[in-house]
N, C-alpha and C positions, 0 to 999 in steps of 0.2 A: 493561531496565527497561522496563515497561509503560507506553505511551504513546497517549493518546487524543485526538480533537479533529473537527473540522468545519472544511472550506474550503468557499469557493464556486468552483466551476466553472462558466463561463458561465451564470449564473444557477442553475445545479443545486446542492444543499446536497449535500456529499459527506459522508459521515461515516466515520471509519477508527480502528481499533484495531490497534497494534503492539507486537510486542517488539523492542525494537533495546539492542545490544550496544555496550559502547564500543569493542572493536575488530571488526575485520572477521574474518568467517568462511566456510568455505567451502561452508556452508548457506546464507549471504545470499544476499538478491536478489544477482546481478551480482558475487556474492563478495564484498558488504559486510556492513555492519552491521546490516540489517532481516531478520532470519528467522522471524518470523512478522506477517503482515500481513493483516486484512480490511478490503474498502472496499464500503461500500453507497451507493447513490445510490437515493432515491425507498423505502427498504425494501428493497432488491434488492441481494443479494451478487452484485458483479460481480468481484471480485478477492479470492482466496484462497490465502493462502501460506505453508505451514508445514514449513520446512526444504526446500520442493518446491514445486513447483505443484500447486493442487488445484483451482484455477478461475483461468486463466489469459485475462485481458481479450480480447473475441473480435471486436471492434472497433477500427477506429484512435483514435476518442473514449474508448474505454474505458482503451486503452494512453495515452494522452494525461494522462486523471485519473490512472492508475498512475504516470506521471511527477512529476504536478505534489505528487502526496500524497509520495513519495519524495523531492523537492526539499525539502520541508518536515521531514520527518523527519531529511534528515541535514546539517541547516543548524546 
């Protein structure tokens, strides 16, 4: 199922769109349920995953944003 949304991360608006499966998959992020994901901050794509990393988060802050979005998606 496709899902999209926006979270606030330390005052930044973070937009995401993801395809999430009800079951974990070997092509999901960390073998999980999210197998497509794009994350944008200030209209810049900072993460892109499509059954594999196209754009991996390059900084610790971007990794933290990824973890925050994954937390929202897996609840």
